[in-house]
C-alpha positions as CSV (number, residue, x, y, z in Angstrom):
1,X,-11.1,39.7,-0.5
2,X,-7.5,39.9,-1.8
3,X,-6.1,39.4,1.7
4,X,-8.1,36.1,2.2
5,X,-7.0,34.8,-1.2
6,X,-3.3,35.6,-0.3
7,X,-3.6,33.7,2.9
8,X,-5.0,30.7,1.1
9,X,-2.3,30.8,-1.5
10,X,0.3,31.0,1.3
11,X,-1.2,27.9,3.0
12,X,-1.1,26.0,-0.3
13,X,2.6,26.9,-0.7
14,X,3.4,25.7,2.8
15,X,1.6,22.4,2.2
16,X,3.4,22.0,-1.1
17,X,6.9,22.7,0.4
18,X,6.2,20.5,3.5
19,X,4.8,17.5,1.5
20,X,7.0,17.9,-1.6
21,X,3.9,17.3,-3.7
22,X,3.0,18.8,-7.1
23,X,-0.7,19.5,-7.0
24,X,-2.9,19.3,-10.1
25,X,-5.5,22.0,-10.7
26,X,-8.3,19.7,-9.4
27,X,-6.4,19.1,-6.2
28,X,-5.9,22.8,-5.7
29,X,-9.6,23.4,-6.0
30,X,-10.3,20.6,-3.4
31,X,-7.8,22.3,-1.1
32,X,-9.5,25.6,-1.4
33,X,-12.9,24.0,-0.7
34,X,-11.4,22.2,2.4
35,X,-12.0,18.7,1.1
36,X,-8.5,17.4,0.3
37,X,-6.9,14.5,2.2
38,X,-3.5,13.0,1.3
39,X,-3.6,9.3,0.3
40,X,-1.5,6.6,1.8
41,X,0.8,4.8,-0.7
42,X,0.6,1.0,-1.1
43,X,3.9,-0.8,-1.1
44,X,3.8,-2.3,-4.6
45,X,6.1,-5.2,-3.9
46,X,3.9,-6.3,-1.0
47,X,0.7,-5.9,-3.1
48,X,2.1,-8.4,-5.7
49,X,2.9,-11.0,-3.0
50,X,-0.2,-11.0,-0.7
51,X,-3.9,-11.4,-1.3
52,X,-6.8,-11.5,1.1
53,X,-9.2,-14.5,1.7
54,X,-12.9,-14.2,2.1
55,X,-12.5,-14.7,5.8
56,X,-10.1,-11.8,6.1
57,X,-6.8,-13.7,6.4
58,X,-3.8,-12.9,4.3
59,X,-2.6,-15.4,1.7
60,X,1.1,-15.8,0.7
61,X,3.2,-18.0,-1.5
62,X,5.7,-20.4,0.1
63,X,9.5,-19.8,-0.2
64,X,12.2,-22.2,-1.6
65,X,10.3,-23.2,-4.7
66,X,12.1,-21.2,-7.4
67,X,15.6,-22.8,-7.9
68,X,17.8,-25.7,-6.9
69,X,14.9,-28.1,-7.4
70,X,16.8,-31.2,-8.3
71,X,17.7,-32.2,-4.8
72,X,14.1,-31.6,-3.5
73,X,11.7,-34.5,-3.5
74,X,8.6,-34.5,-5.6
75,X,6.5,-34.4,-2.4
76,X,8.3,-31.4,-1.1
77,X,8.0,-29.5,-4.4
78,X,4.3,-30.4,-4.6
79,X,3.7,-29.1,-1.1
80,X,5.6,-25.8,-1.9
81,X,3.1,-25.1,-4.8
82,X,0.2,-24.8,-2.3
83,X,-0.1,-21.3,-0.8
84,X,0.1,-20.5,2.9
85,X,-1.3,-18.0,5.3
86,X,0.5,-15.2,7.0
87,X,1.0,-15.9,10.7
88,X,-0.9,-13.7,13.2
89,X,2.3,-12.3,14.5
90,X,3.1,-10.8,11.0
91,X,-0.4,-9.8,9.9
92,X,-0.1,-6.3,11.5
93,X,3.1,-5.5,9.6
94,X,1.7,-6.7,6.3
95,X,-1.4,-4.6,6.8
96,X,0.8,-1.6,7.3
97,X,2.4,-2.2,3.9
98,X,-1.1,-2.6,2.3
99,X,-3.4,0.1,3.8
100,X,-6.2,-0.6,1.3
101,X,-6.1,-4.4,1.5
102,X,-9.6,-5.9,1.8
103,X,-11.4,-2.6,1.4
C-alpha cells in the first residue's frame, strides 16, 4: 500500500514541476481519483473586446472612434458607434483566444 501511495505522490510531483502549478487540496484529491483536467485560460483582453451573437457570429467594436474626432464628420462618427462583425478569416484566431466563447 505504501509503495502505491509513493508512486502516486511521485506522479503528482512530476505534474506539478512540469506544469508549474500549485494545486489546492481539492485538486490533489481529484488527481488521486483520476478526474482532474487542466483548464484553458481565456485571454482577458480579448474577452473584453468580443461578444457572441445569437447566430454564433462574433461582434466587435469599430476602430478610430476614440480620439482626433474634430476632423471626422458627424456621419463618420455616427457610423463608428455601430458595432461590426469579425470577418470569417479572423474568426478562428479569435476563437483560439476565447476557448469558452458561446458555451
